[in-house]
TORKOL-118516 format. One record per residue: x, z, y of N, C-alpha, C, O in turn; residue in three letters. Coordinates in steps of 0.2 Angstrom, whole numbers, plus 5000, padded with zeros to 4 digits. Atoms other than C-alpha are relative to their C-alpha. Example, Ala and Ser with C-alpha at 12.3 -4.5 7.8 and 13.67 -1.06 7.14 Angstrom:
# TORKOL-118516
500450004994506250394978500450005006500950035005Ala/499649994994506850364995499650035005499950045011Ser/
# end
This chain:
# TORKOL-118516
499350014999484449355051500349984994500250014988Met/499650025006485549265039500650044999501050055004Ser/499449965001486849365031500549974995500950004992Thr/499650035005487649235021500850005001501250004997Ser/499349994998489349265030500250074999500850085000Ser/499949935002489249445025499850024993499550084993Leu/500349995006488949445007500350074997499950114994Pro/499749935003490149595002499750065004499550115001Thr/500249944996489649705016499350014999499150074998Leu/500749995001487749675013499950034993499550074992Glu/500049985007488049704994500150085000499850124997Phe/499949935000488849874998499550045003499350095001Val/500549974996487649925011499350014996499050064997Leu/500650005004486149885000500050044993499550074992Arg/500049975007486749944983500350074999500250114995Asn/499649945001487950084986499650065003499850085009Phe/500449954997486750234988500250074998500250125002Lys/499849935002487450384978500650004996500949954994Asn/499449985004488950464969500649965004500649965010Phe/499450044997490550364971499849945004500249925009Asn/500250064997489650214977499850025008500049995012Ala/500249984993488950314992500750025004500750015010Arg/499349984996490750384996500349945002500649945007Ala/499750074998491350204996499749975006500049955011Thr/500450024994489950155008500250045006500350015012Arg/499949964994490250305020500749995002500849995008Asp/499350014998492150285020500049935003500449935008Ala/500050064997491850105024499750005007500049975012Leu/500450004993490650135039500450045004500550035010Leu/499649964996491850275045500649965002500849975008Ala/499550044999493250155044499949955006500249945011Tyr/500350054995492250025055500050045006500250015012Val/500149964993491850155068500650025003500750025009Arg/499349984998493650215069500349945003500649945009His/499750064997494250035072499649985006500049955011Ile/500450024994492849995084500250045006500150025012Glu/499849964995493350145094500749995003501050035007Ser/499350014998495150075096500550034996501150034997Gly/499649975004495850175082500449964995500349904995Gly/499550035004497250125070499950034993499650084992Arg/500049975007497350145051500749994996501049934996Met/499450005004498850185040499850014993499450054991Phe/500150005007498850145022500550034995501150014997Trp/499549985005499750235007499849974994499249984991Ala/500250045006499850134992500550024994501150004994Val/499749985006500350204975499849964994499549914995Ala/500250045006500150144957500349935000500849925004Gly/499750075001500449964952499549955004499449905001Ala/500550044997499349884965500249935002499849885002Met/499850074999500449734969500049964994499849904994Ser/500150035006500549694951499349984998499149934995Ser/500750015000498649704951499749955005499149945005Ala/500150064995498649574965499550035005499149995008Gln/500449984994497849684979500249965006499849965010Leu/499950044994498749574991499549945001499549925007Gly/500550054998497349444989499550035006499349985010Ile/500449974994496349565001500450035005500350045011Thr/499649964995497749675008500349955005500449975011Leu/499650054995498749525016499549985005499749985011Ala/500550024994497249455026499850065004499750055010Pro/500249954996496749625031500650025005500450045011Ala/499449994996498549655038500049955006500149975012Ile/500050054995498449485047499450015005499449995011Arg/500649994996496749535054500050065004499650075008Ala/500049944996497349685062499650064998499550115002Gly/500449955002496449805051500450064997500250114995Leu/499649955003497949895044500750005005500949955006Ile/499550004995499349955056500650044998501150045002His/499449975002500650045045499950014992499350014990Gly/500050005008501050065026500550054998501150065000Leu/499549965004501850195015499949974993499349974990Ser/500050035007502250114998500550024995501150044998Val/499449995005503250144982500449945000500249895002Thr/499550065001504750044979499849954995499949894996Gly/500350055005503849964964499549965004499549905003Ala/500450054997502449904975500349955005500149905006Asn/499650054995503649834988500349944996500149884998Leu/499650055003504649734976499549964996499649904995Glu/500550045004503149684965499649955004499349905001Glu/500350054995502349604980500449935000500149885000Ser/499550055000503849494981500049964993500049904993Leu/500050035007503849464962499449954999499449904996Phe/500650055000502049394963500149945004499749895002Arg/499950064996502549274976500549954997500349894997Leu/499550045003504049204967499949984993500249944990Val/500150005007503549224949499350004997499250014991Ala/500749995002501649224948499849964994499549984989His/500250055005501549074936500350024993500150004988Asp/499749985007502649164923499850074998500050094993Ser/500349945002501649324922499649984994499349934993Tyr/500450005005500749354906499550065000499750115002Lys/500549945000499149454904499850014993499849974988Asp/500249985007498649554889499450045000499450105000Phe/500749975000496749594890499950054994499550104995Pro/500149965006496849674873500550064999500650084993Glu/499449965000498249794877499850074997500250104994Tyr/500249945003497249944871500150014993500150064990Arg/500050015008497349884853500849994998500949974992Tyr/499350025001499249854854500350064995500250124996Phe/499649955004500449934841500750005004500849975008Thr/499350004997502249984845500449944998500849925002Lys/499750065002502749824836499849955005500249915007Lys/500350054995501649724848500450015007500649965010Asp/499649994994502549804863500749994999501149975004Asp/499350025001504249784855500149925001500649905003Thr/500050084999503849594854500049985007500349935009Arg/500050024993503449594872500650015004500949975008Ile/499449994998505049674876500549954998500949925003Leu/499650055002505949544866499949935003500349895004Glu/500250064996505049414876500250005007500149965011Glu/499849994994505849484891499550015005499549985011Arg/500549984995504249544899499950075000500150114996Met/500149934999503849714906499350015002499050005007Arg/500849995000502049764903499850055005500150115005Arg/500349964995501049844917499350004998498949965001Val/500750005003499449894908499849934997500049924991Thr/500250065003498649724905500349945003500149885001Asp/499650064998499849614914500750014999500950074996Thr/499349995002501749594913500449965005500249915008Ser/499650034995503149554925500649974996500950004991Ile/499550035003504349424919500750015002500950005008Pro/499449984998506149484919500449955003500749965009Glu/499650054997507049324922499849975006500149965011Asp/500350034994505849244934499950045006499950025012Glu/500149954995505649404944500650045002500950035007Ala/499549964998506949534943500749965001501049975006Phe/499450044999508449414940500049955005500549945008Arg/500050054994507849284952500150035007500550015011Ala/500049974994507649404966500750035001501050045006Val/499449975000509249494961500649955004501049985007Glu/499550054997510249334966500050005007500549985011Lys/500050014992509649344984500150075003500550075008Phe/500049944997509549534987500750035000501050075004Val/499449975001511249594980500549975005500950015007Val/499650034995512249474991499950035007500350045011Pro/500149974993511349555006500350075000500550095005Met/499749945000511849725001500750005000501050045004Trp/499350015000513649674998500249985007500750015010Lys/499850024993513749595015499950065005500350075009Arg/500149944996512949745023500650054999500850095004Ala/499449955001514349855015500649985003500950025006Thr/499450024997515649745021500050005007500550015011Glu/500050004992515049745039499850075002499650085008Asn/500249934999514649935038499350005004499250045009Asn/500750004997512749895042499650054996499750064990Glu/500549955004511350015037499349985002499249975008Arg/500750014998509549975036499650044995499850064990Arg/500549975005507950045028499949954995500049894995Phe/500150045006507549985011499549945001499749894999Trp/500450054999506049885017500249955004500049895004His/499750054995507049795030500449954996500449894998Glu/499750055004508049705017499549964997499649904996Tyr/500550045003506449655008499649965006499449905004Phe/500450034995505649605025500449935001500249885002Tyr/499650064999507149485028500049954994499949894995Glu/500050045006507149425010499449964999499449904998Leu/500650045001505349375009499849955005499549905004Val/500150064995505449275025500549955000500449905003Gln/499450055001507049185020500049964994500349914993Thr/500050045007506649135002499649945001499149945004Ile/500350074998506248945003499350004996499250024991Pro/500650015002504448905001499949964993499549964989Ala/500050045007504948784986500150054994499950034989Thr/499949955006505248944976499450044999499350094995Leu/500749965000503449014979499649974994499549914993His/500550025005502349014964499450035001498850005000Gln/500749974998501049134971499949975007500349945010Gly/500350024993500049094987500350055005500250115005Arg/499749954995501049165002499450035004499650095007Pro/500549964996499349205011499850064996499450104999Glu/500349945004499049334996500650054999500650094995Glu/499449965001500849414998499950055006500150035012Cys/500149954994500549575008500750025003500750035009Trp/499349984997502449605010500149945005500449965010Leu/499950054995502549435019499650015006499850005012Leu/500449994994501049475030500350065004500350065010Ala/499749944997501849645034500649995004500750015009Ala/499350024997503549575038499849955006500249965011Ala/500250044995502749445049499750045006499850025012Glu/500349964995501749575058500550065003500350095007Ala/499549954999503349685059499650075000499750125004Lys/500349945001502249825052500450064999500950054995Leu/499649945002502950005052499950014992499350024990Pro/500049985008503350045033500550054999501050055001Val/499549955003504050195024499949994993499449974990Val/499950015007504650175006500350074997500950064996Val/499749945003504850355000500250004993499849974989Pro/499950005007505750374984500249934997500049924991Gly/499850075003506350194983500450004995500549954991Tyr/499550005006507650244971499649994993499949974988Glu/500450005006506250254958499749935000499049935000Asp/500350075001506050064956500549964997501149984996Ser/499550045004506849924947500649985005501249995002Thr/499550014996507849874962500450065003501050055005Phe/499749944999508250054966500550014995501150034996Gly/499650005006509050054949500649955001501249974999Asn/499550054999509949894952500550025006501150015005Ile/499549984994510649954969500550064998501050054999Phe/499649955002511250114961500649984995501150004995Ala/499450035004512250014948500549975004501149975002Ser/499550034996513149914961500450065004500950055006His/499649944997513550084970500550034995501050054997Val/499549975005514250154954500649954999501149984997Lys/499450055001515349994952500449995006500849955007His/499650004994515950024970499949935003500449915007Ala/500150064997515249854975499550005006499649965011Glu/500449994995514049924987500050075002500250124998Cys/500049934998513950084998499350035000498949995002Ser/500649975000512550204995499750005007499150005008Ala/500249994993512450225014499849945003499549945009Ser/500250064998512050045016499250005001498949965005Thr/500749995000510250095013499950075003500150125001Val/500249944997509550225025499650054995499250024991Lys/500349955004508950385017499250025001499049995006Ser/500749984998507150455015500050055005499550055009Gly/500049964995507650585027500049965007499649985012Ile/500050044994507950455040499449965001499249955006Glu/500750035000506350375035499550045004499150025009Tyr/500449954996505450535041500250005007499750015011Met/499849994993506450555056499849945005499649955010Ala/500350064997505950375061499350005001499049985006Ala/500850005001504150405056499750045006499250035008Phe/500249954995504050545069499849965006499249965009Tyr/500150044994504150415083499449954999499049935003Asp/500550055002503050285074499350035000498950005002Gln/500649965000501750415071499750015007499150005008Tyr/500249994994501650455089499749945003499249945007Arg/500250064997501450275094499349984996498849965000Glu/500650025004500150245080499450045002498850025002Leu/500549964999499150395085499850005007499350045009Ser/500250004993499050355103499349975001499149944997Ser/500650034999497350315110499550044996499450104996Gly/500549975004495950345098500350034993499950064989Ala/499749975006497150405084500149954994499949894995Gly/499950045006497650345067499750034994499850094993Val/500349975006496750365051500549994994501049964994Gly/499550005006497550385033499549984994499150014992Phe/500450035006496850275019500550004994501049974994Phe/499549995006497650325002499749984994499249994992Gln/500250035007497650234985500550044996501150044996Ile/499649965004498250354972500350065003500050095008Gly/499749944997499350504975500849995000501049945002Gly/499350005000501150554973500349995007500050015012Gly/499650004994502550524985499849955006499949965012Ile/500350054995501750374993499550035005499550015011Ala/500549964996500350485000500350065003500250075009Gly/499849934998501150655002500649995006500650035010Asp/499450004995502750595012499749985007499950025011Phe/500250024993501850505027499550055003499550075009Pro/500549954997500450635028500350065003500050095007Ile/499749944997501650775031500349995007500550045009Cys/499750014993502250695047499750055005500050075010Val/500449964995500850795057500350075000500550095005Val/499849945000501350965051500850015002501050065005Pro/499250004999503250925052500150005008500550035010Ser/499950004992503050875071499850065003500150095007Ile/500349944997502051025074500450064999500550105004Lys/499649945002503051155065500850005000501150045002Tyr/499350015000504751085063500349985006500950005008Asp/499850034993504950985079499850055006500050055011Leu/500349964995503851115088499849965006499949985012Glu/500250044994503050975098499249994998499049994993Gln/500850015001501150935101500049934996500449894997Pro/500150065004500450805089499249994999498950054998Val/500750015002498750725086499950014992500449984989Lys/500150005007498050765069499749934997499649885002Pro/500350065003497550615057499350005002498950055002Trp/500650014997495950545064499449984994498849984996Ala/500550025005495150495047500450014993501050004993Tyr/499749995007495550525028499649974995499049994994Phe/500350035006495050425013500549994994501049974995Cys/499650015006495750434995499649974995499149994993Gln/500350035006495350314981500550034994501150014994Ile/499649985005495950404965499650014994499050034994Ser/500349995006495550414947500350074996500250084990Asp/499749945002496550574945499550064999499150075004Ser/500549945001495550724938500350065004500950085004Thr/499849944997495650874949500250064995499950084991Thr/499749965004496750994941500550055003500750045009Ser/499649954997497851144944500749975002501149954998Tyr/499450034998499351094955500149935001500649915003Gly/500050075000498950914955499949985008499450005011Ser/500150034993499250824972499549955000499149945004Tyr/500450065000498450664967499250024999498849995002Ser/500749985001496850764962499850065004499250085003Gly/500249944995496850894976499549975004499549925007Ala/500550024995495350894987500250005007500750035008Thr/499750014993495550845005500050075004500450085008Pro/500049944997495051025010500750044999500950085004Asn/499349975002496751085002500549985006500950025008Glu/499550024995497650985015499950035007500350035011Lys/500149964994496851085029500450065000500750075006Ile/499549945000497851235024500749985001501150035003Thr/499350024998499451135026500049965007500549945009Trp/500150034993498851075043500149925000500449895005Asp/500050075001498850895037499349965003499349915006Lys/500750024997496950875041499750065003499950125002Leu/500449954997495750975051499350004997499149954994Thr/500749995003493951035047499649945004499049935001Glu/500450054996493350895060500249934997499949885000Asp/499850065002494250755051499549974995499350004990Thr/500550035004493050635043500449994993500949954993Pro/499650005007493550645024499649974995499049994994Met/500450035006493050545009500550004994501149984995Phe/499650015006493650544991499549964996498949974994Val/500350055004493150394980500350014993500949984992Ile/499749995006493450444962499849944995499349944992Glu/500250065003493550274955500749964999501249985001Ser/499450055001494750124950500149965007499749935009Asp/499850034994495650064966500049935000499949895005Ala/500050075001495749894959499349975001499349915002Thr/500750024999493849884960499850015007499549975011Ile/500249984993493549984976500349975006500049955011Val/499650024994494949934988499849935002499749915007Ala/500250074998494549744987499350005003499149965007Pro/500750004997492649784990500150025008499749995012Leu/499949984993493149885006500349955004500149945010Ile/499650054996494449765012499649945001499649915007Leu/500450064999493249615009499550015005499349975010Ser/500649984995491849705019500350015007500049985012Ser/499750004993493049745033500249935003500149925009Leu/499850074998493649565034499449965002499449935007Leu/500650034998491849505035499850035007499650005011Glu/500249974994491549635049500449975006500249965011Tyr/499550024995493149575058499849935002499949915008Lys/500150074998492649395057499349995003499249945007Gln/500750014998490749415061499850075003499350105000His/500249934997490649575072499350015002499050065000Pro/500749994997488949545080499650014994499150054994Thr/500450005006488149505063500150064996499650094993Glu/499849945004489049645055499750075003499450114999Ala/500349944996488449775068499250004999498950054998Lys/500750005001486649715066499850024993499350054991Gln/500149985007486749725047500150074998499750104995Leu/499949925001487449905047499450035003499250085000Ile/500649974997486049955059499449994996499050044995Ala/500650025004484749875048500050054994499550074992Arg/500049965006485349975033500250085001500150114996Tyr/499849934999485850145041499550035005499650095006Thr/500549974996484350175052499350004997498950035000Thr/
# end
């Protein structure tokens, strides 16, 4: 049997035998089984994954129906758009570990904002997008309209002219999510560049704070979205990093159960990719078992923790899933070959 159409999947199955490699393989196989059974998958994305260009694999996975909902930080949301409109103006700094304070001051003076080994160009990204989104907020204020944070960006990413694209639109996960009308929550969106920009316009009385729906309203809407996502074979939870992007949506299950006092299906799968060291009081580094005590997961939930760099692991998993989706018969044969 030729497996030339499944190179990443075969690589993972053949080589990932133990330790975090085994956890990656097992999480991938459980993801495949869940999707095959008719289940859905919800992703929580923290960190600077959009600046790290996770959209290269995340966007096609959304379009392939492998991801059915997202929780993202405000930074990841806007940075997906930045990569689309300002990609050619980014600068990379592979030797950032050896930078001095003077080096980073020079980067500031060049109007670049460093994110580890890459940087976001202020004028081509922040200021260019600002020209589009601020008038949207002002119109909404004038018309007494209220929308969720991501809905403004959904409209924006679909209306920006293609002539302004520097990045590849097929690699923009925000565009893929907007086109698919994917359910999205952006908890704590205030903690982002455009959250700060919006706050400044509220301070100047140019926009009303109520123009953007609150995090509480995000959760209230997510109750119904979760019920829909969890119908049938249920919905799994795939988490990159920790923090509010992960904790906010996973709490929907106990909140429906205890606060709404209504029946709810538990999450059907859980995987976290994290490089956080397990420590006292750390949410990012907490083991999945701790979530059982909060009624977010159950003892029967398939659980996986991959202690590694998400910029390495997530593309491997997504590429393998895309190969499975594109060549399901061959993928099933290959999985059977390496797992029996």
